[in-house]
N, C-alpha and C positions, 0 to 999 in steps of 0.2 A: 504497360500499354493496355488499351481496351482490346479484348481478344474476340469481340463479336462485331459484325457489320451492323452499323446503325441503318437499318433498312425498314423504317416504319414512319408513320405520321405521328407527330406530337398531338397531345390532346387538344391543344388550341385549334389545330387544323381540323380535327375530327369534329369538334363542336361547331365550327363555322359551317362545315358541309352539312352537318346534321340540322342546323337551323334552316338552311336552304331546303333541304329534303322535306322537313316538316311542313314548311310553307307551301311547297309545290304539291305535296300530297293532299293537304287540307283545302287548298284552293280548288283542286279537282273535285274533292268530296263536296265542297260547298256549292259548286256549280251543278253537281248532280242533284243535291237536295233542292236547289232552286228550281230545277226543271221539274222535279216531282211535285213541287209546291205551286207550279204553274207560273213561275216568275221568270224574268229575263236573267239568264245565267251570266250574261256579260257584266252584270252589276257586282259579281263576286269573282271576276277574273283578275288576275295579276300576272305579271311576267317577272320571273325570279332570275337574278344574276348574283355572281359573287366576284369580289375583288376587281370591279371595273372602275375606270376613272370617270368616264362620261357615257354611261349606258343610254342616256337620252339624246345622243348626238343626232340621231335620225329626225328628231323633232326640231332642230335648230333652223333649217332652211327648207321648210316644206312648201314653198310657193313655186308653182310652175305655171307659166303663162298667166300670171296674175291671179291664180286660184290656189287656195290652201289645199294641199294634198297630203294627207296623213295615212300611211299604209296601215298603222296599227296604233290606235290611241289608248290602248290598255295601259293602266298605271304600271310603272316599272319599280321593282324592288332590288336594291343592291346591298349585299351583306359583305362587310369587310372587317377584318380584324384590326383593332385599334391598339390596344396595349394589354400587358399582363403585369400584375403585382404579385410576387411570391411572398408567402408568409412563413418566415422561418420558425415562429413559435408553433405553428400548426403542422410543421413538416418533420420528417424523421431524419433529415439532413444527409441521408445515405442514398435512399432509393426513391422516396416519395416527396414531391414538393407541392404543398397546398397552394393553389393559384387562384387569383381572381382576375378573370379575363373580361375585357370590354369590347363589345362588337358594335359597330355603327350600322344600323339598318336604315339606309336612305331610301326614301319613298318619293317618287316623282309623279305628279299629276299634270295632265295636259288639258288645256282649255282652248276651244276654237270659238270665237264670237258667233252668236246666233242672232239673225234678224227676227224680231218679234213683230206681232201686229202693230204694236206701238213701240218704237225704239228698238233696242237690241240688248242682249245679255253679254256683258264683257267677258273676254277670254280669261282675264286674271281671276275673276270670280269663279268661273267654271273649273279653272285649274285648281283652285283652292278646295272646291267641293270634291273633286276627284281625289286630291291628295288626302283629304280628311277621310274619305271613304276607305281608301287603301290603308291608311293608318289604323283606322278602326278594325279592319279585318286582321292585320298583322298583330295588333295588340291582343285581340281576343284569342287568336290562335295560340300565340306563344305563352299567354298567361292562363290558358285553359288548364284545369286540374290534370288533364291527360298528359301534359308535358311538364309537369313540376320538375322532373329530372331529365327532360329532353330525351327520354328513352335510353339514357346512358346511366341508369342508377348503379352506384358503386364506383363510378368514375366522376359523375357530376353530382355535386352536393346540393345545388340549388340554382335558381335563376330569378332575376328581377329586372324590371324596367327602371333604370335610374332617372331618365328624363325623356321628354319629347319636345322638340323644338321645330318650329317652322322656319323656312328660309327660301330665298330666291336664288337658284343655282346660277353660277357664273362660269363662263368658259372664255378664255383669252381676254379677260378683263371686261366682259359684257355679260349682262344677265340674259338668260334664255327666255325669250319671249313666250308668253302663253304657258309657262311652266312654273309650278310651285312645288317646293320640296318640304319634307319633314324628316327629321332625323330622330330615330329611337336609339337611345344609348342603352344597350342590353348587357347587363352584367351576369356573368356565369362563374360559379365556384366549381373548381374541378381539380383533379390530381394530375400532375405531370410525373413521369417516371423516367429514370436515367439508367443506363447500362450499369450492371454490377460486375465486379471482378469474379473470375472463376478460381476458387481456391485450389491450390496444388495439393495432391496427396503426398505427404512427406513419409507417412508411415502407416501401414495397415496392420491391424491387430486381430488375430483370430483366437477366440477364447471358447473353451468348452468347460462346463461344470461336470466333474467326475466324482465318483465315490469309490474309495479304496475298499479292500476286503474287510477291514476292521470297522467300516462305517465312516471313516474320515472323508469329509467333503473337501474337495480342493479344485482349484482352477488350473486347467492346462492351457497355456498361452504360447502362441507362435507370433513372432514379429516378422514383418516383410518390409524392410526399409527400402524406399525407392528414392 
């Protein structure tokens, strides 16, 4: 039986939380840089979530008394673990398992139609622009040379964006109005580790090298059998 308590996170969980932490830290950093450059920091703002089913729920019914009311239109990012493929050829089969994990990074942009001097700007267009802006930020942050190993070098071997696809999110069979999504499939190569058995001491041997009076060198050995 395993004689140690499995009281740890697996690497796939650590990587998911690390992706979220990197995005949160860099969003704050980009906003500070925008302020220093005299630009609107809101254009670099994102809200980060992990393992949510519908983080955009607050955007689905925003009309009060005939008026669209949005408390926070900031683009939403949701990171969730999708799957892992273990490579037997690259593993030692006892302790370390080479793993390729895939994480879905879902990005949601919101658009509210605007009246212009002539006509108006459609909400779906504005939602697409917001979604694309947020996707651009996420891609640039995660593919920066600073995060080639997601700050987990020795455990993470590499990372790569496998694909980026746009979609219109649905909830309860209907598409969310004024919302456009994008999904980054983010692949990460890392090591998983499993508990090892603790070998039992069957026999202890105490040895000392000694020299006899005539110069003969010999071993003096004591056995402690347990």
